GUVOKE-635541 format. One record per residue (C-alpha): residue number from 1; residue in one letter; x, y, z. Coordinates in Angstrom, 1 decimal, padded with zeros to 4 digits. Example, Ala and Ser with C-alpha at 12.3 -4.5 7.8 and 13.67 -1.06 7.14 Angstrom:
! residues 2
NODE   pos   code        u        v        w
NODE     1      A    012.3   -004.5    007.8
NODE     2      S    013.7   -001.1    007.1
! end
This chain:
! residues 439
NODE   pos   code        u        v        w
NODE     1      M    153.6    127.9    123.5
NODE     2      S    154.0    131.1    121.0
NODE     3      D    157.8    130.9    121.5
NODE     4      T    158.2    127.5    121.0
NODE     5      L    158.9    126.1    117.5
NODE     6      A    155.5    124.7    117.6
NODE     7      G    154.0    127.8    118.2
NODE     8      R    156.1    129.7    115.6
NODE     9      S    155.3    126.7    113.1
NODE    10      L    151.6    127.2    113.7
NODE    11      R    152.2    131.0    112.6
NODE    12      A    154.3    130.6    109.7
NODE    13      V    153.9    127.1    108.3
NODE    14      W    151.2    125.7    106.5
NODE    15      H    151.6    121.9    107.1
NODE    16      P    150.8    119.2    104.4
NODE    17      C    147.5    117.4    103.9
NODE    18      T    146.6    119.2    107.4
NODE    19      Q    143.4    120.9    108.5
NODE    20      M    145.3    123.6    110.4
NODE    21      K    142.4    124.2    112.8
NODE    22      H    142.9    120.7    114.3
NODE    23      H    146.3    121.9    115.7
NODE    24      E    144.1    124.3    118.4
NODE    25      A    143.7    120.9    120.3
NODE    26      Q    146.9    119.1    119.1
NODE    27      H    149.9    121.1    118.3
NODE    28      P    152.4    119.8    116.1
NODE    29      I    155.6    118.1    117.6
NODE    30      A    158.8    119.8    117.1
NODE    31      I    161.6    117.3    116.4
NODE    32      T    165.0    118.7    116.9
NODE    33      R    167.2    115.6    115.9
NODE    34      A    166.9    112.2    114.9
NODE    35      Q    169.1    108.9    115.0
NODE    36      G    168.7    105.8    113.7
NODE    37      P    164.8    104.6    114.4
NODE    38      W    164.3    107.5    117.0
NODE    39      L    163.1    110.8    116.5
NODE    40      E    163.7    113.4    119.5
NODE    41      A    161.3    116.1    120.4
NODE    42      E    162.2    120.1    121.6
NODE    43      D    161.1    118.7    125.0
NODE    44      G    163.7    115.4    125.0
NODE    45      Q    160.5    113.2    124.4
NODE    46      R    161.7    110.4    122.1
NODE    47      Y    159.6    108.6    119.8
NODE    48      L    160.0    105.1    117.7
NODE    49      D    159.4    106.2    114.1
NODE    50      G    157.3    103.3    113.3
NODE    51      I    156.4    104.7    109.4
NODE    52      S    159.8    105.7    108.7
NODE    53      S    158.4    109.4    108.5
NODE    54      W    155.9    108.7    105.7
NODE    55      W    157.6    105.5    104.3
NODE    56      V    161.0    107.3    103.1
NODE    57      N    163.4    106.1    105.8
NODE    58      L    164.8    102.7    105.0
NODE    59      F    168.1    102.3    107.3
NODE    60      G    167.2    104.9    110.3
NODE    61      H    167.9    108.6    110.7
NODE    62      G    171.3    110.1    110.5
NODE    63      H    173.1    107.1    109.0
NODE    64      R    176.9    107.7    109.1
NODE    65      R    177.4    106.1    105.6
NODE    66      L    174.6    108.5    103.8
NODE    67      K    175.9    111.7    105.9
NODE    68      E    179.7    110.8    104.8
NODE    69      A    178.5    110.7    100.7
NODE    70      L    176.4    113.9    101.2
NODE    71      I    179.6    115.6    102.7
NODE    72      E    181.9    114.3    100.0
NODE    73      Q    179.4    115.0    097.1
NODE    74      M    178.9    118.7    098.7
NODE    75      E    182.7    119.3    098.7
NODE    76      Q    182.7    118.0    095.0
NODE    77      L    179.4    119.3    093.0
NODE    78      D    176.4    120.8    094.9
NODE    79      H    174.2    121.4    091.5
NODE    80      V    174.3    121.5    088.0
NODE    81      M    171.4    121.7    085.5
NODE    82      L    170.9    118.3    083.3
NODE    83      A    170.3    120.1    080.4
NODE    84      G    173.2    120.1    078.5
NODE    85      F    175.3    119.1    081.4
NODE    86      T    175.7    115.5    083.3
NODE    87      H    177.8    114.4    086.0
NODE    88      A    179.0    111.4    087.6
NODE    89      P    176.2    110.5    090.4
NODE    90      V    173.2    110.6    087.8
NODE    91      V    175.1    108.4    085.6
NODE    92      Q    176.1    106.0    088.1
NODE    93      L    172.6    106.0    089.6
NODE    94      S    170.9    105.4    086.3
NODE    95      E    173.1    102.7    085.5
NODE    96      R    172.8    100.9    088.8
NODE    97      L    169.0    101.3    088.4
NODE    98      A    168.8    099.7    085.1
NODE    99      A    171.1    096.6    086.2
NODE   100      L    168.4    096.0    089.1
NODE   101      T    165.2    096.5    086.9
NODE   102      G    166.1    095.8    083.1
NODE   103      L    164.8    099.4    082.5
NODE   104      G    167.0    102.0    081.5
NODE   105      H    166.9    105.6    080.2
NODE   106      A    166.2    107.3    084.0
NODE   107      F    164.5    110.4    083.9
NODE   108      Y    164.4    112.3    087.4
NODE   109      G    162.0    114.4    089.0
NODE   110      S    161.7    115.7    092.7
NODE   111      D    158.8    113.6    094.5
NODE   112      G    156.5    111.0    093.9
NODE   113      A    153.9    112.8    092.5
NODE   114      S    156.3    114.2    089.8
NODE   115      A    157.2    110.6    089.0
NODE   116      T    153.6    109.8    088.3
NODE   117      E    153.2    113.0    086.2
NODE   118      I    156.2    111.8    084.3
NODE   119      A    155.1    108.3    083.3
NODE   120      L    151.5    109.8    082.4
NODE   121      K    152.9    112.5    080.2
NODE   122      M    155.5    110.2    078.5
NODE   123      S    153.1    107.3    078.0
NODE   124      A    150.8    109.5    076.2
NODE   125      H    153.6    111.3    074.1
NODE   126      F    154.8    108.0    073.1
NODE   127      W    151.5    107.0    071.7
NODE   128      R    151.1    110.7    069.7
NODE   129      N    154.8    110.1    068.5
NODE   130      A    153.7    106.6    067.4
NODE   131      G    150.8    108.3    065.6
NODE   132      R    148.1    107.2    067.7
NODE   133      P    147.0    110.4    069.6
NODE   134      Q    143.6    108.9    070.5
NODE   135      K    145.6    106.9    072.8
NODE   136      C    145.4    109.6    075.9
NODE   137      R    143.3    108.1    078.7
NODE   138      F    144.3    106.2    081.6
NODE   139      I    143.0    103.5    083.8
NODE   140      G    143.8    102.6    087.6
NODE   141      L    142.8    100.4    090.5
NODE   142      A    139.8    101.3    092.8
NODE   143      G    141.7    103.0    096.0
NODE   144      G    144.4    103.9    094.0
NODE   145      Y    147.0    106.5    095.1
NODE   146      H    149.7    108.0    092.8
NODE   147      G    149.9    111.8    094.1
NODE   148      E    148.1    115.0    094.7
NODE   149      T    149.2    117.3    091.6
NODE   150      V    146.6    117.6    089.2
NODE   151      G    147.8    114.9    086.8
NODE   152      A    148.3    112.6    089.4
NODE   153      L    144.7    113.0    090.7
NODE   154      A    143.6    112.0    087.7
NODE   155      V    144.6    108.5    088.6
NODE   156      T    144.0    108.6    092.1
NODE   157      D    140.8    107.0    093.5
NODE   158      I    140.9    108.3    096.9
NODE   159      P    137.7    110.7    097.5
NODE   160      L    139.3    113.1    100.0
NODE   161      F    141.9    114.1    097.4
NODE   162      R    140.0    113.8    094.2
NODE   163      E    136.7    115.4    094.9
NODE   164      A    138.2    118.7    096.2
NODE   165      Y    139.9    119.4    093.1
NODE   166      A    137.7    117.4    090.6
NODE   167      P    137.1    120.6    088.4
NODE   168      L    140.4    120.9    087.4
NODE   169      V    141.3    117.3    087.1
NODE   170      R    140.6    114.9    083.5
NODE   171      L    139.5    112.0    085.6
NODE   172      G    140.7    108.5    084.8
NODE   173      S    138.7    105.4    085.0
NODE   174      V    139.0    102.8    087.8
NODE   175      V    138.4    098.9    087.7
NODE   176      P    138.3    096.9    091.0
NODE   177      S    141.0    096.2    093.2
NODE   178      P    142.5    092.8    093.7
NODE   179      D    142.4    093.7    097.1
NODE   180      A    142.6    090.2    099.2
NODE   181      R    140.4    091.2    101.8
NODE   182      A    137.5    091.3    099.1
NODE   183      A    137.3    087.4    099.1
NODE   184      Q    134.0    085.9    099.1
NODE   185      P    133.1    082.5    100.4
NODE   186      G    135.5    079.8    099.0
NODE   187      E    138.0    082.2    097.5
NODE   188      D    141.4    082.8    098.2
NODE   189      A    143.7    085.7    097.2
NODE   190      I    144.6    084.0    094.1
NODE   191      S    141.1    083.9    093.3
NODE   192      V    140.3    087.3    094.1
NODE   193      A    143.1    088.5    091.8
NODE   194      R    141.8    086.3    088.8
NODE   195      R    138.4    088.0    089.3
NODE   196      A    139.8    091.6    089.1
NODE   197      A    141.7    090.4    086.2
NODE   198      A    138.6    089.5    084.0
NODE   199      A    137.1    093.1    085.1
NODE   200      L    140.6    094.9    083.6
NODE   201      A    140.1    092.5    080.6
NODE   202      A    136.6    093.4    080.0
NODE   203      W    137.2    097.2    080.4
NODE   204      L    140.5    096.9    078.3
NODE   205      A    138.6    095.1    075.6
NODE   206      E    136.4    097.9    075.1
NODE   207      H    138.1    100.8    075.7
NODE   208      H    142.0    099.9    074.8
NODE   209      A    141.8    102.0    071.5
NODE   210      S    141.9    105.2    073.7
NODE   211      T    144.0    104.2    076.7
NODE   212      A    147.3    105.1    076.9
NODE   213      A    148.5    103.4    080.3
NODE   214      F    147.3    101.1    083.3
NODE   215      I    148.9    102.6    086.7
NODE   216      L    148.9    100.5    089.6
NODE   217      E    150.8    100.1    093.1
NODE   218      P    152.3    096.6    092.4
NODE   219      V    151.5    094.0    095.5
NODE   220      V    150.2    096.8    098.0
NODE   221      Q    147.8    099.8    097.8
NODE   222      C    149.1    101.8    100.5
NODE   223      A    146.7    104.7    100.7
NODE   224      A    143.9    102.2    100.4
NODE   225      G    144.3    100.8    104.0
NODE   226      M    147.5    098.7    102.7
NODE   227      A    145.4    096.8    100.5
NODE   228      M    147.3    093.6    099.8
NODE   229      H    147.0    091.4    096.7
NODE   230      D    148.5    088.4    095.0
NODE   231      P    151.3    088.7    092.6
NODE   232      E    149.2    086.7    090.2
NODE   233      Y    147.3    090.0    089.5
NODE   234      L    150.5    091.5    088.0
NODE   235      R    151.2    088.6    085.6
NODE   236      L    147.9    088.5    084.5
NODE   237      A    147.5    092.3    084.2
NODE   238      R    150.8    092.2    082.3
NODE   239      A    149.5    089.9    079.6
NODE   240      L    146.6    091.9    079.4
NODE   241      C    148.7    095.2    078.7
NODE   242      D    150.5    093.3    076.0
NODE   243      R    147.6    092.2    074.2
NODE   244      Y    145.6    095.5    073.9
NODE   245      E    148.8    097.7    073.5
NODE   246      V    148.6    099.6    076.9
NODE   247      H    151.5    100.8    078.8
NODE   248      M    151.7    099.3    082.2
NODE   249      V    153.0    101.8    085.0
NODE   250      A    154.1    100.3    088.3
NODE   251      D    154.1    102.9    090.8
NODE   252      E    156.8    101.8    093.5
NODE   253      I    156.8    105.0    095.1
NODE   254      A    155.9    103.7    098.7
NODE   255      V    156.7    100.0    097.9
NODE   256      G    160.0    099.8    096.0
NODE   257      F    163.3    099.1    097.7
NODE   258      G    162.6    096.4    099.9
NODE   259      R    159.3    097.2    101.7
NODE   260      T    157.4    094.2    100.4
NODE   261      G    160.5    091.8    100.7
NODE   262      T    161.6    092.0    097.3
NODE   263      M    163.8    095.0    095.8
NODE   264      F    160.8    096.2    093.6
NODE   265      A    157.5    094.6    094.3
NODE   266      H    156.8    093.9    090.7
NODE   267      Q    159.7    091.3    090.8
NODE   268      Q    157.5    088.8    092.8
NODE   269      A    155.7    088.5    089.5
NODE   270      G    158.2    088.1    087.4
NODE   271      I    157.1    091.0    085.1
NODE   272      R    158.8    094.0    083.7
NODE   273      P    156.5    097.3    083.6
NODE   274      D    156.6    099.6    080.8
NODE   275      F    157.3    102.5    083.2
NODE   276      L    158.9    102.1    087.0
NODE   277      C    158.0    104.8    089.2
NODE   278      L    160.3    105.4    092.2
NODE   279      S    160.8    107.8    095.2
NODE   280      K    160.3    108.0    098.9
NODE   281      G    163.0    105.4    100.1
NODE   282      I    165.6    106.2    096.9
NODE   283      T    167.5    108.4    099.2
NODE   284      G    167.2    106.5    102.5
NODE   285      G    164.9    109.4    103.7
NODE   286      T    167.4    112.1    103.3
NODE   287      L    166.7    114.1    100.3
NODE   288      P    163.7    114.5    097.7
NODE   289      L    164.3    112.6    094.5
NODE   290      S    162.2    110.6    092.3
NODE   291      A    162.9    108.4    088.9
NODE   292      V    161.0    107.0    086.2
NODE   293      L    162.7    104.3    084.1
NODE   294      T    161.3    103.0    081.1
NODE   295      T    162.1    100.7    078.1
NODE   296      D    164.1    100.9    075.0
NODE   297      A    161.1    101.1    072.7
NODE   298      V    159.4    104.1    074.7
NODE   299      Y    162.7    105.9    074.6
NODE   300      A    163.3    105.1    070.7
NODE   301      A    160.2    106.9    070.0
NODE   302      F    161.2    110.0    071.4
NODE   303      Y    164.6    110.0    069.4
NODE   304      D    164.3    112.3    066.7
NODE   305      D    165.3    115.6    065.0
NODE   306      A    162.2    117.4    065.6
NODE   307      V    162.2    119.1    069.3
NODE   308      T    158.4    118.6    069.2
NODE   309      R    158.9    114.8    069.3
NODE   310      G    161.2    114.9    072.6
NODE   311      F    159.9    114.5    075.9
NODE   312      L    158.9    118.2    076.8
NODE   313      H    159.5    118.0    081.0
NODE   314      S    161.8    119.5    083.3
NODE   315      H    162.2    120.8    086.8
NODE   316      S    165.4    122.9    088.0
NODE   317      Y    166.8    120.5    090.1
NODE   318      T    166.0    117.5    087.8
NODE   319      G    168.8    114.9    088.6
NODE   320      N    170.4    116.8    091.4
NODE   321      P    174.1    115.3    092.5
NODE   322      L    173.2    115.3    095.9
NODE   323      G    170.2    113.4    096.0
NODE   324      C    171.7    111.0    093.5
NODE   325      R    174.6    110.5    095.6
NODE   326      A    172.5    109.7    098.3
NODE   327      A    170.6    107.0    096.4
NODE   328      L    173.9    105.7    095.5
NODE   329      A    174.8    105.3    099.1
NODE   330      T    171.5    103.8    099.9
NODE   331      L    171.9    101.0    097.4
NODE   332      D    175.5    100.7    098.8
NODE   333      L    173.9    099.6    102.0
NODE   334      F    171.5    097.3    100.5
NODE   335      D    174.4    095.3    099.2
NODE   336      E    176.6    095.8    102.3
NODE   337      L    174.0    095.1    105.1
NODE   338      D    172.6    092.1    102.7
NODE   339      A    169.1    094.0    103.8
NODE   340      L    166.7    091.8    101.9
NODE   341      A    167.8    088.6    103.7
NODE   342      A    168.2    090.6    107.3
NODE   343      N    164.7    091.7    106.9
NODE   344      V    163.5    088.3    106.7
NODE   345      A    164.6    087.5    110.1
NODE   346      L    163.9    091.2    111.2
NODE   347      A    160.1    090.4    109.9
NODE   348      R    160.0    087.4    111.8
NODE   349      A    160.9    088.9    115.1
NODE   350      L    158.3    091.7    114.5
NODE   351      D    155.5    089.1    113.8
NODE   352      E    156.1    087.9    117.4
NODE   353      A    155.9    091.2    118.8
NODE   354      F    152.7    092.1    116.9
NODE   355      L    150.9    088.9    118.0
NODE   356      P    149.1    090.1    120.8
NODE   357      L    147.6    093.1    118.7
NODE   358      K    146.9    090.2    116.1
NODE   359      Q    144.8    088.6    118.2
NODE   360      H    143.0    091.6    119.9
NODE   361      P    139.1    090.7    119.8
NODE   362      S    138.6    093.8    117.5
NODE   363      V    141.3    093.1    114.7
NODE   364      R    140.2    092.0    111.5
NODE   365      H    142.5    090.9    108.4
NODE   366      A    145.7    090.9    110.2
NODE   367      R    148.3    090.9    107.4
NODE   368      R    151.8    091.5    106.1
NODE   369      T    153.8    091.6    103.1
NODE   370      G    157.6    092.1    103.4
NODE   371      M    158.2    094.8    106.1
NODE   372      I    154.9    096.2    105.7
NODE   373      W    152.1    095.5    108.5
NODE   374      A    148.1    096.0    108.7
NODE   375      W    145.4    095.5    110.9
NODE   376      D    141.6    096.5    110.3
NODE   377      L    139.8    097.5    113.5
NODE   378      A    136.2    096.3    113.4
NODE   379      D    133.5    099.0    114.6
NODE   380      A    136.2    101.5    115.3
NODE   381      P    135.2    105.0    116.4
NODE   382      S    135.0    107.8    113.7
NODE   383      D    138.2    109.7    115.5
NODE   384      F    139.7    106.3    115.7
NODE   385      A    143.2    107.4    113.8
NODE   386      Q    143.5    110.5    116.1
NODE   387      R    142.9    108.7    119.2
NODE   388      Y    145.4    106.0    118.4
NODE   389      Q    148.1    108.4    117.1
NODE   390      R    147.8    110.4    120.4
NODE   391      E    147.8    107.2    122.6
NODE   392      A    150.9    105.9    120.5
NODE   393      L    152.7    109.4    121.2
NODE   394      A    152.1    109.1    124.9
NODE   395      R    154.3    105.5    124.6
NODE   396      G    157.0    107.0    122.8
NODE   397      L    155.7    105.7    119.3
NODE   398      L    154.9    107.3    116.0
NODE   399      L    152.2    105.4    114.2
NODE   400      R    149.3    106.9    112.2
NODE   401      P    146.4    104.7    111.2
NODE   402      I    144.8    105.3    107.9
NODE   403      G    141.0    105.5    108.7
NODE   404      S    140.2    102.4    110.8
NODE   405      T    143.4    100.6    109.3
NODE   406      L    146.3    100.3    111.9
NODE   407      Y    149.8    099.6    110.2
NODE   408      A    153.4    100.1    110.7
NODE   409      M    156.2    100.3    108.3
NODE   410      P    159.3    100.6    110.5
NODE   411      P    163.1    101.1    109.3
NODE   412      Y    165.2    098.2    108.5
NODE   413      V    167.4    098.6    111.6
NODE   414      L    165.4    097.9    114.4
NODE   415      Q    167.5    096.1    117.6
NODE   416      P    165.8    093.8    119.6
NODE   417      D    164.7    096.2    122.2
NODE   418      E    163.2    098.6    119.6
NODE   419      V    161.2    095.7    118.3
NODE   420      R    159.9    094.8    122.0
NODE   421      H    158.8    098.5    122.6
NODE   422      L    157.1    098.9    119.1
NODE   423      G    155.0    095.5    119.5
NODE   424      E    154.2    096.6    123.3
NODE   425      A    153.4    100.5    122.5
NODE   426      A    151.4    099.4    119.4
NODE   427      F    149.2    097.3    121.4
NODE   428      G    148.8    099.3    124.4
NODE   429      A    148.0    102.1    122.2
NODE   430      L    145.2    100.3    120.7
NODE   431      C    143.9    099.1    123.9
NODE   432      A    143.9    102.3    125.3
NODE   433      S    142.3    103.9    122.3
NODE   434      L    139.2    101.3    121.9
NODE   435      D    138.7    101.9    125.8
NODE   436      G    138.7    105.3    125.7
NODE   437      A    136.2    105.2    122.8
NODE   438      A    134.0    102.9    124.8
NODE   439      A    134.2    104.9    127.8
! end
């Protein structure tokens, strides 16, 4: 073990969001190559990547078009700072994202948490430039997750992340989630959305004078156990933000780029946010990159002779040409493969493959939005997530439950035999993990 990649990793690498002592019982799996939806380990074992490697991989690993684009870009320009310079990939990507969203003036970061930080800082600085510096607080949804840097933690309502660093964080406020699972007798998803929007209205009526922005994950709150809500909530929230002069920040870091069935989740409500945060799938799962898109009005508030009125944020790799070129190639694939339409048929096939799992007597709230599936487990053992992941890996499948919620978010390139494998292995791992707990 000591000479394997896993052993060396345990000595040298501090793994993310991991209690390293747990690896005494279950060593990390050393992946040596990946192709399509498959990961291949050092020992030759293959795993179907049912969660798209933390939700980033859209068109499979090692896609030829993405590799070709990156090689061509590397031969032309690997990096140049974006302060005082520019380059074709960042200009072209910004133009294409503006055309897709109606939001221009793209500002780039390295990851999702950075995008959250940029949007929150930009909102508060906007109000300062507008002569209203008291508007500097933020509000989000119960169970919301927006990243783990200090600023992003301020609007993240996941206790595991928030409590450990509470002394460092200026905590934002939360309002009830429109999670459709909260339906009371006689309510449907739209009713829950309207009830949650009424709570937001009451909060804004009292606190709008000090509130800069309302941030939410449109349609699906992923880290909250894939909490799904009706787009009616977005329409009502947009109207409330307009009425009370509060920015609306759509965090589509996880749910953008086709995950919910539309290119961007907020488009299902026919609304436009003031800020749109993008990352994860933006490069097809190849390189770290994030972007924040905003309106002409926000941009204009910073346009001035005074440096102090400019947006004061940067990092060395802002708008990196390689990341931007990968993003452009990813957008090309959406067009060439007609991916959104193709995903409709793929989702139907996966619905059928997941039917035995959906019908398991322990499953509650089976649900799907676009290419995201989730199932809650009743009376799940406390170690269900760890137990399930082990059983899935033993069946050649990578799935990682969130607490007692099992979910799948696969790449968009599954073939019929891979659809069958995903469904059968997911169901088999569920049966084995629950039978083992009962024993």
